[in-house]
C-alpha positions as semicolon CSV with decimal commas, in nm:
position;residue;x (nm);y (nm);z (nm)
1;M;-17,621;-6,833;8,783
2;R;-17,928;-6,721;8,591
3;R;-17,950;-6,778;8,221
4;V;-18,017;-6,494;7,980
5;S;-18,268;-6,576;7,712
6;V;-18,192;-6,513;7,344
7;A;-18,473;-6,253;7,339
8;R;-18,316;-6,071;7,628
9;L;-17,969;-6,083;7,467
10;V;-18,102;-5,940;7,143
11;A;-18,285;-5,670;7,332
12;L;-17,970;-5,569;7,525
13;A;-17,766;-5,571;7,209
14;E;-18,012;-5,360;7,011
15;A;-18,100;-5,111;7,283
16;M;-17,756;-5,057;7,433
17;P;-17,670;-4,681;7,462
18;L;-17,394;-4,569;7,224
19;R;-17,139;-4,496;7,495
20;D;-17,199;-4,840;7,658
21;R;-17,154;-5,012;7,329
22;E;-16,828;-4,822;7,263
23;V;-16,699;-4,932;7,602
24;V;-16,788;-5,292;7,536
25;E;-16,625;-5,284;7,191
26;V;-16,302;-5,147;7,338
27;V;-16,292;-5,420;7,610
28;A;-16,358;-5,677;7,336
29;R;-16,067;-5,539;7,130
30;L;-15,818;-5,516;7,417
31;T;-15,927;-5,809;7,636
32;L;-15,854;-5,629;7,964
33;V;-15,908;-5,262;8,043
34;S;-15,896;-5,080;8,368
35;G;-16,164;-4,851;8,495
36;A;-15,918;-4,561;8,487
37;Q;-15,844;-4,634;8,121
38;I;-16,212;-4,642;8,040
39;I;-16,256;-4,304;8,211
40;D;-15,963;-4,160;8,002
41;L;-16,114;-4,296;7,684
42;F;-16,485;-4,216;7,725
43;F;-16,533;-3,956;7,999
44;S;-16,240;-3,718;7,963
45;E;-16,463;-3,441;7,830
46;I;-16,616;-3,401;8,174
47;D;-16,413;-3,137;8,363
48;N;-16,524;-3,217;8,715
49;A;-16,334;-3,524;8,844
50;S;-16,612;-3,638;9,082
51;T;-16,874;-3,608;8,811
52;R;-16,652;-3,791;8,567
53;A;-16,599;-4,077;8,815
54;R;-16,968;-4,094;8,907
55;R;-17,081;-4,121;8,546
56;A;-16,822;-4,388;8,467
57;R;-16,925;-4,576;8,781
58;R;-17,283;-4,574;8,667
59;V;-17,202;-4,711;8,322
60;L;-16,958;-4,976;8,448
61;G;-17,187;-5,083;8,726
62;R;-17,476;-5,126;8,481
63;L;-17,266;-5,329;8,236
64;S;-17,126;-5,545;8,523
65;E;-17,474;-5,606;8,669
66;Q;-17,590;-5,723;8,325
67;R;-17,283;-5,949;8,298
68;V;-17,184;-5,770;7,978
69;L;-16,860;-5,688;8,156
70;A;-16,685;-5,886;8,429
71;R;-16,478;-5,732;8,706
72;L;-16,168;-5,922;8,790
73;E;-16,094;-5,996;9,152
74;R;-15,752;-5,836;9,112
75;R;-15,761;-5,455;9,107
76;R;-15,504;-5,228;8,939
77;G;-15,310;-5,043;9,196
78;G;-15,451;-5,229;9,495
79;A;-15,770;-5,184;9,689
80;G;-15,967;-4,860;9,693
81;G;-16,025;-4,610;9,419
82;G;-16,378;-4,712;9,322
83;S;-16,461;-4,824;8,971
84;S;-16,141;-4,678;8,834
85;S;-15,924;-4,939;9,012
86;W;-16,114;-5,241;8,882
87;V;-16,002;-5,436;8,583
88;Y;-16,270;-5,531;8,331
89;A;-16,305;-5,813;8,082
90;L;-16,600;-5,919;7,870
91;G;-16,850;-6,112;8,071
92;P;-17,045;-6,415;7,935
93;V;-17,330;-6,193;7,814
94;G;-17,087;-5,945;7,663
95;R;-16,912;-6,212;7,460
96;R;-17,244;-6,327;7,317
97;I;-17,351;-5,974;7,240
98;V;-17,020;-5,895;7,063
99;A;-17,061;-6,208;6,857
100;Y;-17,416;-6,098;6,770
101;W;-17,294;-5,756;6,662
102;A;-17,036;-5,928;6,438
103;G;-17,302;-6,146;6,281
104;E;-17,172;-6,465;6,441
105;G;-17,489;-6,566;6,624
106;L;-17,559;-6,611;6,994
107;S;-17,367;-6,921;7,096
108;R;-17,317;-7,012;7,461
109;S;-17,027;-6,848;7,641
110;R;-16,833;-6,953;7,953
111;D;-16,777;-6,738;8,255
112;T;-16,460;-6,523;8,276
113;H;-16,166;-6,685;8,451
114;E;-15,920;-6,488;8,668
115;P;-15,589;-6,452;8,474
116;S;-15,243;-6,441;8,630
117;A;-15,098;-6,120;8,766
118;V;-14,820;-6,115;8,504
119;W;-15,063;-6,167;8,216
120;T;-15,295;-5,899;8,356
121;A;-15,021;-5,646;8,388
122;H;-14,905;-5,711;8,033
123;R;-15,249;-5,679;7,879
124;L;-15,311;-5,353;8,071
125;A;-14,979;-5,220;7,943
126;V;-15,096;-5,288;7,585
127;S;-15,423;-5,110;7,673
128;D;-15,219;-4,814;7,802
129;L;-15,057;-4,788;7,458
130;Y;-15,399;-4,778;7,299
131;V;-15,519;-4,506;7,538
132;Q;-15,209;-4,294;7,464
133;L;-15,266;-4,320;7,088
134;K;-15,636;-4,232;7,122
135;Q;-15,545;-3,927;7,332
136;A;-15,288;-3,827;7,068
137;E;-15,563;-3,859;6,805
138;Q;-15,796;-3,639;7,007
139;T;-15,536;-3,362;7,011
140;G;-15,482;-3,392;6,635
141;R;-15,131;-3,526;6,661
142;V;-15,201;-3,852;6,470
143;E;-15,493;-4,037;6,321
144;L;-15,531;-4,390;6,467
145;L;-15,633;-4,592;6,164
146;A;-15,600;-4,937;6,322
147;F;-15,506;-5,092;6,653
148;D;-15,522;-5,472;6,659
149;A;-15,434;-5,631;6,989
150;E;-15,391;-6,011;7,036
151;P;-15,509;-6,234;6,880
152;A;-15,625;-6,012;6,593
153;C;-15,263;-5,897;6,528
154;H;-15,124;-6,249;6,489
155;R;-14,968;-6,332;6,153
156;R;-14,956;-6,686;6,009
157;Y;-14,687;-6,782;5,757
158;T;-14,485;-7,074;5,627
159;R;-14,132;-7,128;5,752
160;L;-13,843;-7,211;5,523
161;G;-13,880;-7,587;5,593
162;G;-14,246;-7,576;5,503
163;T;-14,379;-7,592;5,857
164;P;-14,645;-7,345;5,973
165;G;-14,543;-7,046;6,180
166;C;-14,725;-6,779;6,366
167;L;-14,581;-6,436;6,465
168;K;-14,745;-6,308;6,778
169;P;-14,676;-5,935;6,838
170;D;-14,860;-5,762;7,117
171;A;-15,035;-5,518;6,881
172;F;-15,041;-5,396;6,522
173;V;-15,069;-5,019;6,484
174;R;-15,146;-4,813;6,169
175;L;-15,128;-4,437;6,203
176;G;-15,191;-4,141;5,976
177;V;-14,927;-3,877;6,036
178;G;-14,976;-3,578;5,817
179;E;-14,992;-3,699;5,459
180;Y;-14,827;-4,031;5,542
181;E;-14,938;-4,368;5,689
182;D;-14,699;-4,557;5,917
183;C;-14,744;-4,908;6,046
184;F;-14,586;-5,084;6,340
185;F;-14,577;-5,406;6,533
186;A;-14,571;-5,315;6,903
187;E;-14,398;-5,530;7,167
188;V;-14,462;-5,431;7,526
189;D;-14,185;-5,567;7,757
190;L;-14,232;-5,563;8,134
191;G;-13,898;-5,726;8,211
192;S;-14,041;-6,072;8,274
193;E;-13,917;-6,258;7,966
194;R;-13,575;-6,412;7,958
195;R;-13,308;-6,341;7,701
196;G;-13,371;-6,669;7,511
197;Q;-13,739;-6,586;7,471
198;L;-13,657;-6,243;7,341
199;I;-13,404;-6,381;7,088
200;R;-13,667;-6,629;6,957
201;Q;-13,917;-6,343;6,908
202;H;-13,653;-6,137;6,718
203;R;-13,585;-6,438;6,499
204;A;-13,958;-6,492;6,442
205;Y;-13,974;-6,148;6,291
206;G;-13,688;-6,242;6,063
207;E;-13,872;-6,555;5,947
208;Y;-14,189;-6,357;5,890
209;L;-13,997;-6,090;5,697
210;R;-13,842;-6,353;5,472
211;S;-14,184;-6,513;5,410
212;G;-14,296;-6,198;5,226
213;V;-14,657;-6,237;5,350
214;E;-14,687;-5,891;5,498
215;Q;-14,524;-5,720;5,204
216;A;-14,754;-5,901;4,959
217;S;-15,072;-5,801;5,142
218;A;-14,971;-5,449;5,261
219;G;-14,681;-5,341;5,043
220;V;-14,460;-5,264;5,342
221;F;-14,320;-5,441;5,642
222;P;-14,395;-5,258;5,968
223;A;-14,133;-5,122;6,198
224;V;-14,110;-5,315;6,520
225;V;-14,114;-5,106;6,838
226;W;-14,012;-5,253;7,166
227;L;-14,145;-5,062;7,467
228;V;-13,925;-5,131;7,771
229;P;-13,947;-5,023;8,136
230;D;-13,590;-4,892;8,202
231;V;-13,240;-4,826;8,071
232;R;-13,101;-5,162;8,182
233;R;-13,371;-5,350;7,989
234;A;-13,304;-5,129;7,686
235;A;-12,936;-5,230;7,698
236;L;-13,032;-5,598;7,685
237;F;-13,238;-5,539;7,368
238;E;-12,955;-5,345;7,206
239;D;-12,717;-5,627;7,289
240;I;-12,953;-5,882;7,128
241;A;-12,982;-5,659;6,819
242;R;-12,608;-5,650;6,773
243;G;-12,618;-6,027;6,704
244;L;-12,873;-5,993;6,427
245;P;-12,818;-5,951;6,049
246;E;-12,809;-5,584;5,952
247;Q;-13,137;-5,602;5,750
248;L;-13,321;-5,754;6,041
249;R;-13,157;-5,524;6,298
250;S;-13,291;-5,219;6,117
251;L;-13,649;-5,332;6,177
252;F;-13,629;-5,274;6,553
253;T;-13,656;-4,961;6,763
254;V;-13,624;-4,975;7,142
255;T;-13,786;-4,700;7,349
256;A;-13,897;-4,639;7,704
257;A;-14,271;-4,691;7,743
258;D;-14,312;-4,330;7,860
259;D;-14,158;-4,209;7,532
260;A;-14,365;-4,433;7,306
261;L;-14,575;-4,155;7,151
262;G;-14,259;-3,979;7,025
263;V;-14,163;-4,292;6,833
264;F;-14,512;-4,372;6,695
265;C;-14,575;-4,015;6,594
266;G;-14,261;-4,000;6,382
267;D;-13,983;-3,882;6,606
268;G;-13,677;-4,100;6,591
269;V;-13,799;-4,398;6,387
270;E;-13,752;-4,476;6,022
271;P;-14,063;-4,526;5,800
272;P;-14,169;-4,887;5,739
273;M;-13,941;-5,075;5,496
274;Q;-14,086;-5,061;5,143
275;G;-14,104;-5,416;5,018
276;A;-13,844;-5,536;5,268
277;G;-13,745;-5,897;5,226
278;S;-13,921;-5,931;4,894
């Protein structure tokens, strides 16, 4: 595989068209993004579907050829569908360019490895949530002030026994809704995790709540929203919640993934707990 010189990398980073850069930055933020999601985010203003797909194909093809983006072997929704069915990650050149934009230099980067089907589906589900919130912002329903996916959303704290802990939500979301700001930890459940794993994640939120770290830095503790695929899965989460202390139980809201916007935009969820656990 050919090497890209530092001069070439700097030239690519400095001369990249604005829309290309925005696509790269979103892929860097979310880790995996499908072609269809990229079309929804960056080409939705084009009314004609074939023109929209053609322009997206041109941008994604160029970034893939430059190894700024990498196409995974596994497509979303099976074969066919052109660029929209591919799944994209940062390529080796893209990782170096993103580091350059962040002022971190131009260190060497390894090639992209093919992730598992389960991990891919989960990351794309998190990306779906981001797309929904961006679309809601475009219609004026909310203002998306922050969306941190993994690992940017991880929270480090000290457990009661003095050992280090790390809470790993799927995303942190901060929204402007009217005159108010709401913040959330988002957990996207695809039905693959066992009950014991889910209980441990609920308890991790309790540990992090008691640590007071979030409240000290932000003044509030975010609501935790579990996005689930069906009614049966929702019943499992409700059963787990019944075994939690009342203060911890009040943190969690369970909703169908299709109804996520209603929760995040203020329908049916309490505001973040002011100073909870402090």
